[in-house]
N, C-alpha and C positions, 0 to 999 in steps of 0.2 A: 685643125690648126687651132692653137690656143690664141685667144684674142690679145693677151698680154705677154706673149712669149719674149724671153730675154736670152741673149747669147750665153752659152755655158762657158765659152772661152774668153780669153783676154782680147781687148781691141787690137786690130791689126796695126802694126807699126810700119809695115812695109807693104808693097803691092802684093796682091794675091794672084795666083795663076790656077784657075779651076779647070779641071779636065774630067771627062767621063769615059768609061770603057766597060766592056763586058769581060769578066774574068771568071776563072774557076776557083771556087773556095770550097774546100772539103768535098771535092768531086761534083759540085753543083754549080751551075751558071748563075752569076750575080752581076747586077749593074753596080759599078763602083764609081762614086763621085769623090774627087779629092782636090784639095788645094795643095799643089805640089811645091808651093813656096813655104809651107809650114809642116813641121813634123806632127804626125798623129792627127791630121785634119782631114778625115775621110769618113765616108759612110757607104755601106753596101746593102743592097736589097736583092733578094732572090728574084730572078727574072720572071718567074710566073706571076709575081706580085706587081710587076711594072706594066705600064701602058705604052705602046708604040706611039710616037708623036703623030703619025698620020691617022691614028684612031682616036686621039684626044680632041674632043670638041665640046 
């Protein structure tokens, strides 16, 4: 994580609604996190690169 990271987007003018789901992209499983209140506000990571919450300590 960058110590002085800044948002790449514009400030939120309305409330956000963030959700996560496992989805298939190009035939592979991905964890997708999205703000469904905004267009194009999402990120995806291949599931082998993610950590299950019960394994995170």
